[in-house]
C-alpha positions in Angstrom: 76.9 87.9 109.0 79.8 86.0 110.6 82.7 87.6 112.4 86.1 86.2 112.1 88.4 86.3 115.0 92.0 86.5 113.9 94.9 85.2 116.0 98.1 87.1 116.4 99.8 85.2 113.6 97.0 85.8 111.2 96.8 89.4 112.1 100.6 89.9 111.5 100.3 88.0 108.3 97.6 90.4 107.1 99.6 93.4 108.1 102.7 92.3 106.3 100.6 91.5 103.3 99.3 95.2 103.3 102.9 96.5 103.7 104.2 94.4 100.8 101.2 95.5 98.7 102.1 99.1 99.4 105.7 98.5 98.5 104.8 96.6 95.3 102.6 99.5 94.0 105.4 102.0 95.1 107.8 100.0 92.9 105.2 99.7 90.2 104.9 103.5 89.9 108.7 103.9 90.2 109.1 101.7 87.3 106.5 103.7 85.4 104.1 100.6 85.3 106.4 98.7 83.1 107.0 95.8 85.5 104.0 93.5 86.5 103.0 93.8 90.0 103.1 89.9 90.5 106.8 90.1 89.5 107.5 93.1 91.9 105.6 91.3 94.8 107.3 88.1 94.3 110.8 89.8 94.5 109.7 91.5 97.7 108.4 88.3 99.1 111.4 86.1 98.2 114.3 88.4 98.9 114.8 90.3 101.9 117.7 90.7 104.4 117.2 91.2 108.1 120.6 92.4 109.0 124.0 93.3 107.5 124.8 89.6 107.0 123.5 89.8 103.4 121.8 86.5 103.9 118.5 86.5 102.1 115.3 85.1 103.6 111.8 85.0 102.4 108.4 86.2 103.5 106.7 83.4 101.8 105.3 81.7 104.8 104.7 85.2 106.7 102.3 86.6 104.4 98.5 86.1 103.9 98.8 85.1 100.2 95.0 85.3 99.6 94.8 88.8 100.8 97.8 90.0 99.0 96.7 88.3 95.7 93.4 90.0 96.3 94.9 93.5 96.8 97.4 93.1 93.9 95.0 91.7 91.3 92.1 93.8 92.3 93.7 97.3 92.7 95.6 96.9 89.3 92.2 96.6 87.6 90.7 99.8 89.1 93.7 101.9 89.9 92.6 104.8 88.0 89.1 104.9 89.4 90.6 104.5 92.8 92.8 107.5 92.4 89.7 109.5 91.3 87.9 108.3 94.5 91.0 109.4 96.6 91.2 112.7 94.9 87.6 113.5 95.8 88.6 113.7 99.5 91.8 115.9 99.1 91.6 119.4 100.2 91.2 122.0 97.4 94.9 122.8 97.0 95.8 119.2 96.9 95.6 116.5 94.0 96.9 113.0 93.7 100.1 114.1 92.1 101.0 116.2 95.2 100.9 113.2 97.5 104.0 111.5 98.4 104.7 108.0 96.7 104.0 105.9 99.9 101.0 108.0 101.0 99.5 107.5 97.6 100.0 103.7 97.9 98.6 103.6 101.4 95.4 105.6 100.4 95.0 103.6 97.2 95.0 100.2 98.9 92.8 101.2 101.9 90.3 102.7 99.3 90.3 99.7 97.4 89.7 97.4 100.4 86.9 99.8 101.7 85.1 99.9 98.3 85.6 96.3 97.2 86.5 94.0 100.1 83.3 94.2 102.1 84.2 91.2 104.3 87.2 93.2 105.8 85.9 95.3 108.8 86.2 99.1 108.1 87.6 99.9 111.3 90.3 97.3 110.9 91.1 98.5 107.3 91.6 102.1 108.5 93.6 101.2 111.5 96.0 99.0 109.5 96.6 101.6 107.0 96.9 104.5 109.7 99.4 102.3 111.4 101.3 101.8 108.1 101.3 105.5 107.5 102.8 106.1 111.2 105.7 103.9 110.1 106.5 106.4 107.5 105.1 109.8 108.6 104.9 112.3 111.3 101.6 112.6 113.2 100.3 115.5 111.0 100.5 113.1 107.9 99.0 110.2 109.9 95.9 112.4 110.9 95.6 113.5 107.1 95.6 109.8 106.1 93.1 109.0 108.8 90.8 111.8 107.8 90.9 110.9 104.1 90.2 107.3 104.9 87.4 108.0 107.4 85.7 110.2 104.6 86.1 107.5 101.9 84.7 104.9 104.5 81.7 107.2 105.3 80.9 107.6 101.7 81.3 103.9 100.7 80.1 102.3 103.8 77.6 104.7 105.3 76.1 102.2 107.6 79.4 101.8 109.3 80.3 105.4 110.4 83.2 105.3 112.8 84.8 107.6 115.3 88.3 109.0 114.4 91.2 106.9 115.5 93.4 110.0 116.2 
């Protein structure tokens, strides 16, 4: 088993790719799955504005296209199974429909990576998505995301039990 060491630029590209994947699936659900994820991702990558100047820029050279494509094309094929997996680890009073839209996307993508992208280290996956959750939520929700992802990881990668990040 080889370990890849990522430099800062590669790491940030992978983080941005995960964020764009989350935003893409958020929009996919918002548009009631009527617009293809590739179209939505392309719009997100090609058109963003950094400030009020309204000048559009592109994330094209700032993302890890291989990771992004793996997330988009993979999750779309198994999204319902991933939702079932996530729901297994929610508390009794919760279900998938009670999750906020962004939290659902974070949990979906992280679960997909944990289950199907075995070359990505479990700790890195959880840390990345917990950090992403921290951009949108308070510490209680971040702890919730961390707990759910730890449990999913322990089920799907039992040989890689981890200490809780938070």
